[in-house]
N, CA, C and O atoms as a GROMACS GRO file, in nm:
protein
  492
    1MET      N    1  -5.064  -5.199  -3.018
    1MET     CA    2  -5.145  -5.187  -2.951
    1MET      C    3  -5.049  -5.063  -2.877
    1MET      O    4  -4.930  -5.057  -2.847
    2LEU      N    5  -5.220  -4.926  -2.860
    2LEU     CA    6  -5.188  -4.828  -2.813
    2LEU      C    7  -5.143  -4.812  -2.634
    2LEU      O    8  -5.165  -4.891  -2.543
    3PHE      N    9  -5.084  -4.702  -2.633
    3PHE     CA   10  -5.066  -4.718  -2.475
    3PHE      C   11  -5.219  -4.684  -2.369
    3PHE      O   12  -5.222  -4.718  -2.251
    4THR      N   13  -5.296  -4.639  -2.414
    4THR     CA   14  -5.471  -4.557  -2.399
    4THR      C   15  -5.584  -4.724  -2.390
    4THR      O   16  -5.685  -4.736  -2.321
    5GLN      N   17  -5.535  -4.810  -2.465
    5GLN     CA   18  -5.622  -4.933  -2.538
    5GLN      C   19  -5.646  -5.026  -2.383
    5GLN      O   20  -5.558  -5.021  -2.298
    6PRO      N   21  -5.738  -5.084  -2.366
    6PRO     CA   22  -5.778  -5.199  -2.272
    6PRO      C   23  -5.718  -5.311  -2.282
    6PRO      O   24  -5.729  -5.394  -2.192
    7VAL      N   25  -5.649  -5.334  -2.386
    7VAL     CA   26  -5.580  -5.478  -2.424
    7VAL      C   27  -5.414  -5.372  -2.409
    7VAL      O   28  -5.335  -5.434  -2.480
    8PHE      N   29  -5.365  -5.289  -2.368
    8PHE     CA   30  -5.249  -5.257  -2.312
    8PHE      C   31  -5.268  -5.285  -2.145
    8PHE      O   32  -5.205  -5.363  -2.073
    9PHE      N   33  -5.345  -5.220  -2.122
    9PHE     CA   34  -5.347  -5.210  -1.950
    9PHE      C   35  -5.338  -5.396  -1.900
    9PHE      O   36  -5.262  -5.456  -1.824
   10ALA      N   37  -5.461  -5.443  -1.989
   10ALA     CA   38  -5.458  -5.614  -1.980
   10ALA      C   39  -5.273  -5.649  -1.991
   10ALA      O   40  -5.226  -5.707  -1.893
   11PHE      N   41  -5.196  -5.622  -2.084
   11PHE     CA   42  -5.090  -5.702  -2.141
   11PHE      C   43  -4.979  -5.607  -1.988
   11PHE      O   44  -4.894  -5.657  -1.915
   12PHE      N   45  -5.007  -5.531  -1.991
   12PHE     CA   46  -4.933  -5.406  -1.854
   12PHE      C   47  -4.971  -5.529  -1.727
   12PHE      O   48  -4.862  -5.559  -1.678
   13ALA      N   49  -5.052  -5.587  -1.676
   13ALA     CA   50  -5.092  -5.609  -1.593
   13ALA      C   51  -5.032  -5.766  -1.566
   13ALA      O   52  -4.954  -5.797  -1.476
   14ILE      N   53  -5.091  -5.857  -1.672
   14ILE     CA   54  -5.009  -6.008  -1.684
   14ILE      C   55  -4.820  -5.961  -1.667
   14ILE      O   56  -4.759  -5.991  -1.564
   15VAL      N   57  -4.765  -5.901  -1.761
   15VAL     CA   58  -4.596  -5.893  -1.721
   15VAL      C   59  -4.595  -5.794  -1.575
   15VAL      O   60  -4.502  -5.840  -1.509
   16LEU      N   61  -4.641  -5.711  -1.518
   16LEU     CA   62  -4.624  -5.716  -1.344
   16LEU      C   63  -4.661  -5.796  -1.304
   16LEU      O   64  -4.571  -5.839  -1.232
   17VAL      N   65  -4.780  -5.884  -1.295
   17VAL     CA   66  -4.777  -6.015  -1.255
   17VAL      C   67  -4.674  -6.131  -1.244
   17VAL      O   68  -4.651  -6.208  -1.151
   18LEU      N   69  -4.616  -6.120  -1.373
   18LEU     CA   70  -4.489  -6.218  -1.375
   18LEU      C   71  -4.382  -6.178  -1.318
   18LEU      O   72  -4.313  -6.241  -1.238
   19GLN      N   73  -4.363  -6.045  -1.366
   19GLN     CA   74  -4.291  -5.980  -1.290
   19GLN      C   75  -4.202  -5.981  -1.152
   19GLN      O   76  -4.083  -6.005  -1.132
   20TRP      N   77  -4.317  -5.942  -1.059
   20TRP     CA   78  -4.309  -5.950  -0.904
   20TRP      C   79  -4.365  -6.050  -0.832
   20TRP      O   80  -4.329  -6.088  -0.721
   21GLN      N   81  -4.465  -6.098  -0.908
   21GLN     CA   82  -4.508  -6.244  -0.790
   21GLN      C   83  -4.450  -6.372  -0.872
   21GLN      O   84  -4.367  -6.441  -0.814
   22LEU      N   85  -4.484  -6.402  -0.988
   22LEU     CA   86  -4.447  -6.548  -0.987
   22LEU      C   87  -4.288  -6.554  -1.024
   22LEU      O   88  -4.222  -6.645  -0.974
   23LEU      N   89  -4.216  -6.451  -1.119
   23LEU     CA   90  -4.085  -6.506  -1.152
   23LEU      C   91  -4.006  -6.441  -1.018
   23LEU      O   92  -4.030  -6.330  -0.972
   24ARG      N   93  -3.902  -6.540  -0.964
   24ARG     CA   94  -3.801  -6.502  -0.843
   24ARG      C   95  -3.644  -6.486  -0.877
   24ARG      O   96  -3.563  -6.445  -0.795
   25SER      N   97  -3.614  -6.521  -0.997
   25SER     CA   98  -3.478  -6.451  -1.023
   25SER      C   99  -3.485  -6.348  -1.138
   25SER      O  100  -3.557  -6.312  -1.231
   26ASN      N  101  -3.376  -6.324  -1.082
   26ASN     CA  102  -3.371  -6.165  -1.198
   26ASN      C  103  -3.325  -6.261  -1.289
   26ASN      O  104  -3.426  -6.331  -1.293
   27ARG      N  105  -3.256  -6.307  -1.355
   27ARG     CA  106  -3.218  -6.363  -1.482
   27ARG      C  107  -3.380  -6.412  -1.556
   27ARG      O  108  -3.407  -6.334  -1.647
   28SER      N  109  -3.483  -6.514  -1.538
   28SER     CA  110  -3.569  -6.500  -1.560
   28SER      C  111  -3.662  -6.368  -1.574
   28SER      O  112  -3.726  -6.344  -1.676
   29ARG      N  113  -3.661  -6.300  -1.477
   29ARG     CA  114  -3.697  -6.157  -1.479
   29ARG      C  115  -3.651  -6.081  -1.643
   29ARG      O  116  -3.723  -6.031  -1.729
   30LYS      N  117  -3.540  -6.095  -1.638
   30LYS     CA  118  -3.496  -6.007  -1.762
   30LYS      C  119  -3.536  -6.081  -1.857
   30LYS      O  120  -3.593  -6.014  -1.943
   31TRP      N  121  -3.532  -6.196  -1.880
   31TRP     CA  122  -3.598  -6.233  -2.017
   31TRP      C  123  -3.721  -6.261  -2.023
   31TRP      O  124  -3.764  -6.306  -2.130
   32MET      N  125  -3.802  -6.245  -1.920
   32MET     CA  126  -3.932  -6.244  -1.957
   32MET      C  127  -3.946  -6.079  -1.977
   32MET      O  128  -4.053  -6.071  -2.037
   33LEU      N  129  -3.916  -5.998  -1.967
   33LEU     CA  130  -3.910  -5.845  -1.994
   33LEU      C  131  -3.846  -5.827  -2.126
   33LEU      O  132  -3.898  -5.753  -2.209
   34LEU      N  133  -3.698  -5.912  -2.158
   34LEU     CA  134  -3.709  -5.910  -2.336
   34LEU      C  135  -3.802  -5.911  -2.434
   34LEU      O  136  -3.827  -5.844  -2.534
   35ALA      N  137  -3.865  -6.044  -2.355
   35ALA     CA  138  -3.970  -6.103  -2.484
   35ALA      C  139  -4.116  -6.027  -2.449
   35ALA      O  140  -4.213  -6.021  -2.525
   36ALA      N  141  -4.108  -5.983  -2.344
   36ALA     CA  142  -4.265  -5.841  -2.318
   36ALA      C  143  -4.219  -5.757  -2.396
   36ALA      O  144  -4.294  -5.685  -2.462
   37SER      N  145  -4.079  -5.748  -2.404
   37SER     CA  146  -4.063  -5.575  -2.502
   37SER      C  147  -4.108  -5.612  -2.677
   37SER      O  148  -4.177  -5.542  -2.751
   38TYR      N  149  -4.030  -5.776  -2.712
   38TYR     CA  150  -4.000  -5.800  -2.819
   38TYR      C  151  -4.197  -5.819  -2.881
   38TYR      O  152  -4.250  -5.785  -2.987
   39LEU      N  153  -4.250  -5.884  -2.761
   39LEU     CA  154  -4.445  -5.867  -2.818
   39LEU      C  155  -4.466  -5.754  -2.822
   39LEU      O  156  -4.522  -5.735  -2.930
   40PHE      N  157  -4.457  -5.660  -2.769
   40PHE     CA  158  -4.541  -5.552  -2.734
   40PHE      C  159  -4.473  -5.472  -2.899
   40PHE      O  160  -4.559  -5.487  -2.986
   41TYR      N  161  -4.404  -5.431  -2.929
   41TYR     CA  162  -4.307  -5.372  -3.027
   41TYR      C  163  -4.330  -5.484  -3.179
   41TYR      O  164  -4.344  -5.464  -3.300
   42GLY      N  165  -4.326  -5.574  -3.113
   42GLY     CA  166  -4.399  -5.722  -3.265
   42GLY      C  167  -4.533  -5.649  -3.286
   42GLY      O  168  -4.568  -5.626  -3.402
   43TRP      N  169  -4.614  -5.609  -3.174
   43TRP     CA  170  -4.801  -5.633  -3.182
   43TRP      C  171  -4.806  -5.490  -3.298
   43TRP      O  172  -4.896  -5.492  -3.382
   44TRP      N  173  -4.714  -5.378  -3.297
   44TRP     CA  174  -4.768  -5.305  -3.338
   44TRP      C  175  -4.718  -5.330  -3.489
   44TRP      O  176  -4.801  -5.276  -3.562
   45ASP      N  177  -4.606  -5.394  -3.574
   45ASP     CA  178  -4.607  -5.397  -3.681
   45ASP      C  179  -4.503  -5.488  -3.644
   45ASP      O  180  -4.414  -5.433  -3.578
   46TRP      N  181  -4.480  -5.658  -3.675
   46TRP     CA  182  -4.354  -5.746  -3.648
   46TRP      C  183  -4.262  -5.700  -3.786
   46TRP      O  184  -4.143  -5.712  -3.758
   47ARG      N  185  -4.280  -5.660  -3.899
   47ARG     CA  186  -4.195  -5.626  -3.964
   47ARG      C  187  -4.045  -5.477  -3.915
   47ARG      O  188  -3.962  -5.413  -3.980
   48PHE      N  189  -4.078  -5.482  -3.800
   48PHE     CA  190  -3.962  -5.381  -3.745
   48PHE      C  191  -3.881  -5.484  -3.608
   48PHE      O  192  -3.787  -5.449  -3.537
   49LEU      N  193  -3.948  -5.599  -3.606
   49LEU     CA  194  -3.876  -5.604  -3.506
   49LEU      C  195  -3.702  -5.679  -3.500
   49LEU      O  196  -3.619  -5.710  -3.414
   50SER      N  197  -3.718  -5.680  -3.669
   50SER     CA  198  -3.512  -5.704  -3.678
   50SER      C  199  -3.418  -5.594  -3.624
   50SER      O  200  -3.307  -5.604  -3.571
   51LEU      N  201  -3.509  -5.463  -3.656
   51LEU     CA  202  -3.430  -5.352  -3.592
   51LEU      C  203  -3.383  -5.344  -3.412
   51LEU      O  204  -3.278  -5.311  -3.355
   52ILE      N  205  -3.498  -5.386  -3.369
   52ILE     CA  206  -3.510  -5.393  -3.248
   52ILE      C  207  -3.397  -5.504  -3.188
   52ILE      O  208  -3.308  -5.495  -3.103
   53ILE      N  209  -3.445  -5.611  -3.275
   53ILE     CA  210  -3.325  -5.708  -3.217
   53ILE      C  211  -3.160  -5.727  -3.255
   53ILE      O  212  -3.071  -5.796  -3.206
   54VAL      N  213  -3.164  -5.627  -3.372
   54VAL     CA  214  -3.008  -5.574  -3.426
   54VAL      C  215  -2.929  -5.501  -3.297
   54VAL      O  216  -2.815  -5.510  -3.250
   55SER      N  217  -3.065  -5.412  -3.260
   55SER     CA  218  -3.000  -5.287  -3.189
   55SER      C  219  -2.989  -5.373  -3.025
   55SER      O  220  -2.937  -5.317  -2.928
   56THR      N  221  -3.042  -5.502  -3.018
   56THR     CA  222  -3.021  -5.547  -2.852
   56THR      C  223  -2.915  -5.619  -2.879
   56THR      O  224  -2.847  -5.633  -2.778
   57LEU      N  225  -2.846  -5.699  -3.022
   57LEU     CA  226  -2.805  -5.736  -2.988
   57LEU      C  227  -2.625  -5.689  -2.972
   57LEU      O  228  -2.531  -5.726  -2.901
   58ILE      N  229  -2.648  -5.570  -3.104
   58ILE     CA  230  -2.532  -5.466  -3.051
   58ILE      C  231  -2.535  -5.458  -2.926
   58ILE      O  232  -2.503  -5.567  -2.878
   59ASP      N  233  -2.555  -5.390  -2.859
   59ASP     CA  234  -2.588  -5.334  -2.701
   59ASP      C  235  -2.580  -5.439  -2.623
   59ASP      O  236  -2.546  -5.407  -2.509
   60TYR      N  237  -2.595  -5.541  -2.636
   60TYR     CA  238  -2.597  -5.684  -2.515
   60TYR      C  239  -2.414  -5.706  -2.606
   60TYR      O  240  -2.344  -5.724  -2.506
   61THR      N  241  -2.362  -5.710  -2.673
   61THR     CA  242  -2.272  -5.711  -2.735
   61THR      C  243  -2.120  -5.643  -2.673
   61THR      O  244  -2.009  -5.689  -2.645
   62ALA      N  245  -2.185  -5.511  -2.670
   62ALA     CA  246  -2.100  -5.394  -2.634
   62ALA      C  247  -2.069  -5.394  -2.538
   62ALA      O  248  -1.958  -5.362  -2.495
   63ALA      N  249  -2.177  -5.436  -2.469
   63ALA     CA  250  -2.173  -5.415  -2.248
   63ALA      C  251  -2.118  -5.525  -2.239
   63ALA      O  252  -2.056  -5.504  -2.134
   64LEU      N  253  -2.096  -5.608  -2.262
   64LEU     CA  254  -2.048  -5.767  -2.253
   64LEU      C  255  -1.898  -5.722  -2.276
   64LEU      O  256  -1.819  -5.771  -2.196
   65ARG      N  257  -1.836  -5.626  -2.386
   65ARG     CA  258  -1.705  -5.618  -2.469
   65ARG      C  259  -1.669  -5.475  -2.296
   65ARG      O  260  -1.578  -5.488  -2.214
   66ILE      N  261  -1.731  -5.407  -2.297
   66ILE     CA  262  -1.718  -5.290  -2.194
   66ILE      C  263  -1.661  -5.361  -2.048
   66ILE      O  264  -1.554  -5.342  -1.991
   67GLN      N  265  -1.772  -5.448  -2.010
   67GLN     CA  266  -1.746  -5.508  -1.876
   67GLN      C  267  -1.582  -5.611  -1.894
   67GLN      O  268  -1.496  -5.577  -1.813
   68ALA      N  269  -1.550  -5.700  -1.971
   68ALA     CA  270  -1.458  -5.740  -1.986
   68ALA      C  271  -1.312  -5.651  -2.023
   68ALA      O  272  -1.206  -5.713  -2.037
   69SER      N  273  -1.315  -5.556  -2.032
   69SER     CA  274  -1.216  -5.492  -2.049
   69SER      C  275  -1.165  -5.380  -1.948
   69SER      O  276  -1.247  -5.315  -1.882
   70ASP      N  277  -1.032  -5.359  -1.939
   70ASP     CA  278  -0.960  -5.298  -1.808
   70ASP      C  279  -0.944  -5.112  -1.936
   70ASP      O  280  -0.928  -5.002  -1.883
   71VAL      N  281  -0.950  -5.125  -2.050
   71VAL     CA  282  -0.893  -5.037  -2.167
   71VAL      C  283  -0.965  -4.910  -2.097
   71VAL      O  284  -1.015  -4.974  -2.004
   72PRO      N  285  -1.005  -4.787  -2.075
   72PRO     CA  286  -1.059  -4.708  -2.106
   72PRO      C  287  -1.103  -4.652  -2.239
   72PRO      O  288  -1.213  -4.615  -2.279
   73SER      N  289  -0.992  -4.657  -2.292
   73SER     CA  290  -0.999  -4.612  -2.420
   73SER      C  291  -1.085  -4.702  -2.554
   73SER      O  292  -1.146  -4.651  -2.648
   74LEU      N  293  -1.064  -4.873  -2.521
   74LEU     CA  294  -1.161  -4.927  -2.563
   74LEU      C  295  -1.305  -4.943  -2.523
   74LEU      O  296  -1.397  -4.954  -2.604
   75ARG      N  297  -1.315  -4.943  -2.416
   75ARG     CA  298  -1.442  -4.957  -2.371
   75ARG      C  299  -1.534  -4.853  -2.400
   75ARG      O  300  -1.650  -4.870  -2.436
   76ARG      N  301  -1.473  -4.733  -2.382
   76ARG     CA  302  -1.485  -4.590  -2.496
   76ARG      C  303  -1.571  -4.621  -2.600
   76ARG      O  304  -1.690  -4.592  -2.613
   77ARG      N  305  -1.490  -4.688  -2.679
   77ARG     CA  306  -1.494  -4.730  -2.850
   77ARG      C  307  -1.612  -4.804  -2.805
   77ARG      O  308  -1.713  -4.735  -2.821
   78TRP      N  309  -1.636  -4.918  -2.754
   78TRP     CA  310  -1.757  -5.028  -2.736
   78TRP      C  311  -1.892  -4.918  -2.732
   78TRP      O  312  -1.992  -4.905  -2.802
   79MET      N  313  -1.837  -4.849  -2.609
   79MET     CA  314  -1.937  -4.767  -2.572
   79MET      C  315  -2.013  -4.640  -2.754
   79MET      O  316  -2.127  -4.625  -2.797
   80LEU      N  317  -1.922  -4.602  -2.787
   80LEU     CA  318  -1.923  -4.468  -2.891
   80LEU      C  319  -2.019  -4.582  -3.012
   80LEU      O  320  -2.108  -4.538  -3.085
   81LEU      N  321  -1.975  -4.728  -3.010
   81LEU     CA  322  -2.013  -4.841  -3.132
   81LEU      C  323  -2.146  -4.809  -3.109
   81LEU      O  324  -2.210  -4.770  -3.207
   82SER      N  325  -2.211  -4.818  -2.984
   82SER     CA  326  -2.341  -4.916  -2.987
   82SER      C  327  -2.412  -4.785  -2.913
   82SER      O  328  -2.509  -4.823  -2.847
   83LEU      N  329  -2.389  -4.625  -2.905
   83LEU     CA  330  -2.430  -4.495  -2.908
   83LEU      C  331  -2.467  -4.497  -3.064
   83LEU      O  332  -2.580  -4.518  -3.108
   84ALA      N  333  -2.369  -4.475  -3.129
   84ALA     CA  334  -2.395  -4.459  -3.268
   84ALA      C  335  -2.466  -4.538  -3.357
   84ALA      O  336  -2.497  -4.474  -3.458
   85SER      N  337  -2.509  -4.670  -3.356
   85SER     CA  338  -2.571  -4.742  -3.447
   85SER      C  339  -2.698  -4.732  -3.360
   85SER      O  340  -2.798  -4.783  -3.412
   86ASN      N  341  -2.713  -4.680  -3.248
   86ASN     CA  342  -2.882  -4.661  -3.207
   86ASN      C  343  -2.881  -4.483  -3.249
   86ASN      O  344  -2.983  -4.424  -3.285
   87LEU      N  345  -2.788  -4.439  -3.241
   87LEU     CA  346  -2.872  -4.251  -3.325
   87LEU      C  347  -2.820  -4.320  -3.508
   87LEU      O  348  -2.860  -4.286  -3.620
   88GLY      N  349  -2.761  -4.381  -3.482
   88GLY     CA  350  -2.799  -4.386  -3.652
   88GLY      C  351  -2.964  -4.420  -3.740
   88GLY      O  352  -3.037  -4.373  -3.827
   89MET      N  353  -2.954  -4.547  -3.630
   89MET     CA  354  -3.140  -4.627  -3.714
   89MET      C  355  -3.238  -4.513  -3.679
   89MET      O  356  -3.329  -4.461  -3.744
   90LEU      N  357  -3.179  -4.486  -3.524
   90LEU     CA  358  -3.297  -4.366  -3.529
   90LEU      C  359  -3.326  -4.245  -3.649
   90LEU      O  360  -3.432  -4.214  -3.704
   91GLY      N  361  -3.182  -4.187  -3.666
   91GLY     CA  362  -3.150  -4.101  -3.781
   91GLY      C  363  -3.215  -4.101  -3.895
   91GLY      O  364  -3.272  -4.001  -3.938
   92PHE      N  365  -3.213  -4.231  -3.964
   92PHE     CA  366  -3.217  -4.258  -4.058
   92PHE      C  367  -3.383  -4.321  -4.096
   92PHE      O  368  -3.431  -4.341  -4.208
   93PHE      N  369  -3.447  -4.342  -3.961
   93PHE     CA  370  -3.587  -4.378  -3.969
   93PHE      C  371  -3.664  -4.210  -3.965
   93PHE      O  372  -3.749  -4.161  -4.040
   94LYS      N  373  -3.620  -4.173  -3.889
   94LYS     CA  374  -3.608  -4.024  -3.842
   94LYS      C  375  -3.641  -3.925  -3.940
   94LYS      O  376  -3.741  -3.856  -3.960
   95TYR      N  377  -3.528  -3.937  -3.996
   95TYR     CA  378  -3.442  -3.773  -4.093
   95TYR      C  379  -3.445  -3.835  -4.244
   95TYR      O  380  -3.418  -3.756  -4.334
   96ALA      N  381  -3.471  -3.955  -4.275
   96ALA     CA  382  -3.401  -3.996  -4.447
   96ALA      C  383  -3.481  -3.915  -4.519
   96ALA      O  384  -3.441  -3.816  -4.581
   97GLY      N  385  -3.589  -3.952  -4.513
   97GLY     CA  386  -3.722  -3.892  -4.594
   97GLY      C  387  -3.702  -3.742  -4.625
   97GLY      O  388  -3.691  -3.703  -4.741
   98PHE      N  389  -3.698  -3.681  -4.548
   98PHE     CA  390  -3.696  -3.531  -4.521
   98PHE      C  391  -3.587  -3.466  -4.568
   98PHE      O  392  -3.580  -3.376  -4.652
   99PHE      N  393  -3.471  -3.540  -4.484
   99PHE     CA  394  -3.333  -3.499  -4.616
   99PHE      C  395  -3.314  -3.499  -4.744
   99PHE      O  396  -3.245  -3.420  -4.808
  100ALA      N  397  -3.387  -3.608  -4.791
  100ALA     CA  398  -3.406  -3.672  -4.890
  100ALA      C  399  -3.499  -3.510  -4.998
  100ALA      O  400  -3.467  -3.437  -5.092
  101ASP      N  401  -3.611  -3.526  -4.914
  101ASP     CA  402  -3.670  -3.463  -4.958
  101ASP      C  403  -3.612  -3.275  -5.011
  101ASP      O  404  -3.618  -3.213  -5.118
  102SER      N  405  -3.571  -3.248  -4.907
  102SER     CA  406  -3.534  -3.126  -4.949
  102SER      C  407  -3.367  -3.114  -5.050
  102SER      O  408  -3.325  -3.012  -5.105
  103ALA      N  409  -3.321  -3.209  -5.050
  103ALA     CA  410  -3.196  -3.227  -5.184
  103ALA      C  411  -3.266  -3.239  -5.279
  103ALA      O  412  -3.186  -3.245  -5.372
  104VAL      N  413  -3.377  -3.249  -5.325
  104VAL     CA  414  -3.473  -3.255  -5.416
  104VAL      C  415  -3.505  -3.134  -5.437
  104VAL      O  416  -3.514  -3.103  -5.555
  105ALA      N  417  -3.529  -3.041  -5.348
  105ALA     CA  418  -3.661  -2.944  -5.359
  105ALA      C  419  -3.452  -2.836  -5.434
  105ALA      O  420  -3.435  -2.760  -5.529
  106LEU      N  421  -3.353  -2.889  -5.334
  106LEU     CA  422  -3.289  -2.750  -5.349
  106LEU      C  423  -3.240  -2.763  -5.466
  106LEU      O  424  -3.190  -2.664  -5.519
  107ALA      N  425  -3.243  -2.914  -5.551
  107ALA     CA  426  -3.147  -2.932  -5.663
  107ALA      C  427  -3.247  -2.873  -5.774
  107ALA      O  428  -3.206  -2.837  -5.884
  108ASN      N  429  -3.427  -2.864  -5.723
  108ASN     CA  430  -3.496  -2.858  -5.835
  108ASN      C  431  -3.450  -2.655  -5.819
  108ASN      O  432  -3.428  -2.566  -5.901
  109SER      N  433  -3.454  -2.661  -5.714
  109SER     CA  434  -3.485  -2.464  -5.705
  109SER      C  435  -3.333  -2.419  -5.798
  109SER      O  436  -3.316  -2.298  -5.812
  110LEU      N  437  -3.264  -2.480  -5.839
  110LEU     CA  438  -3.120  -2.460  -5.837
  110LEU      C  439  -3.113  -2.515  -5.994
  110LEU      O  440  -3.004  -2.546  -6.042
  111GLY      N  441  -3.262  -2.529  -6.090
  111GLY     CA  442  -3.237  -2.555  -6.200
  111GLY      C  443  -3.211  -2.741  -6.249
  111GLY      O  444  -3.215  -2.806  -6.354
  112GLY      N  445  -3.194  -2.758  -6.166
  112GLY     CA  446  -3.238  -2.939  -6.215
  112GLY      C  447  -3.302  -2.981  -6.245
  112GLY      O  448  -3.406  -2.923  -6.275
  113GLU      N  449  -3.289  -3.089  -6.256
  113GLU     CA  450  -3.437  -3.237  -6.286
  113GLU      C  451  -3.393  -3.346  -6.166
  113GLU      O  452  -3.309  -3.436  -6.180
  114LEU      N  453  -3.476  -3.314  -6.036
  114LEU     CA  454  -3.464  -3.438  -6.012
  114LEU      C  455  -3.602  -3.476  -5.920
  114LEU      O  456  -3.670  -3.396  -5.855
  115SER      N  457  -3.623  -3.633  -5.936
  115SER     CA  458  -3.746  -3.662  -5.885
  115SER      C  459  -3.728  -3.700  -5.770
  115SER      O  460  -3.615  -3.702  -5.722
  116SER      N  461  -3.874  -3.752  -5.673
  116SER     CA  462  -3.817  -3.785  -5.537
  116SER      C  463  -3.909  -3.904  -5.534
  116SER      O  464  -4.031  -3.920  -5.534
  117THR      N  465  -3.785  -3.996  -5.530
  117THR     CA  466  -3.797  -4.125  -5.499
  117THR      C  467  -3.780  -4.185  -5.366
  117THR      O  468  -3.742  -4.300  -5.342
  118THR      N  469  -3.811  -4.101  -5.288
  118THR     CA  470  -3.775  -4.097  -5.130
  118THR      C  471  -3.857  -4.262  -5.121
  118THR      O  472  -3.959  -4.311  -5.171
  119LEU      N  473  -3.750  -4.309  -5.031
  119LEU     CA  474  -3.836  -4.428  -4.941
  119LEU      C  475  -3.871  -4.365  -4.850
  119LEU      O  476  -3.814  -4.270  -4.794
  120ASN      N  477  -4.020  -4.441  -4.820
  120ASN     CA  478  -4.110  -4.432  -4.717
  120ASN      C  479  -4.113  -4.472  -4.620
  120ASN      O  480  -4.192  -4.565  -4.603
  121VAL      N  481  -4.048  -4.437  -4.526
  121VAL     CA  482  -4.020  -4.462  -4.396
  121VAL      C  483  -4.086  -4.419  -4.288
  121VAL      O  484  -4.092  -4.303  -4.246
  122VAL      N  485  -4.156  -4.558  -4.223
  122VAL     CA  486  -4.260  -4.520  -4.153
  122VAL      C  487  -4.195  -4.610  -4.033
  122VAL      O  488  -4.198  -4.733  -4.032
  123LEU      N  489  -4.113  -4.496  -3.897
  123LEU     CA  490  -4.121  -4.591  -3.765
  123LEU      C  491  -4.160  -4.522  -3.648
  123LEU      O  492  -4.169  -4.583  -3.541
   0.00000   0.00000   0.00000
C-alpha cells in the first residue's frame, strides 16, 4: 500500500474516524493504533511483521523498565538497549549487502578470490 493510492486514503480515513470518534479511552486508542500499524506494515509484506513485533516488544519492555527504575544508570542502559536494537536492525537491513559487496570487491582487488554470496535483504 503506497501513500498515494486510494486504498491508503480509505485506510487512513477509517483509522482517523476510529481514533477520534468511536474510541473514547486512551487505552483502546493505543491498541487500535498498534493494530492499524501492524496491518499497514503487513499489507506491504507480511513476512517482515516479525521485525516490527520484535522492535515493539523490546521498546515496550525497555520503557516499562525505565519507568520502574529510579537509578539513572540503569535507565540509561535500558534506553541504550532499545536504541541499539532498533539501529542494529536498521543498519543490518540497510547496509549489510553494501558492506558484504565492498568486502568482496576489496578482497578481489587485493588478489583474493571471494564470491558474492550476499544476502539479498530488501527492507
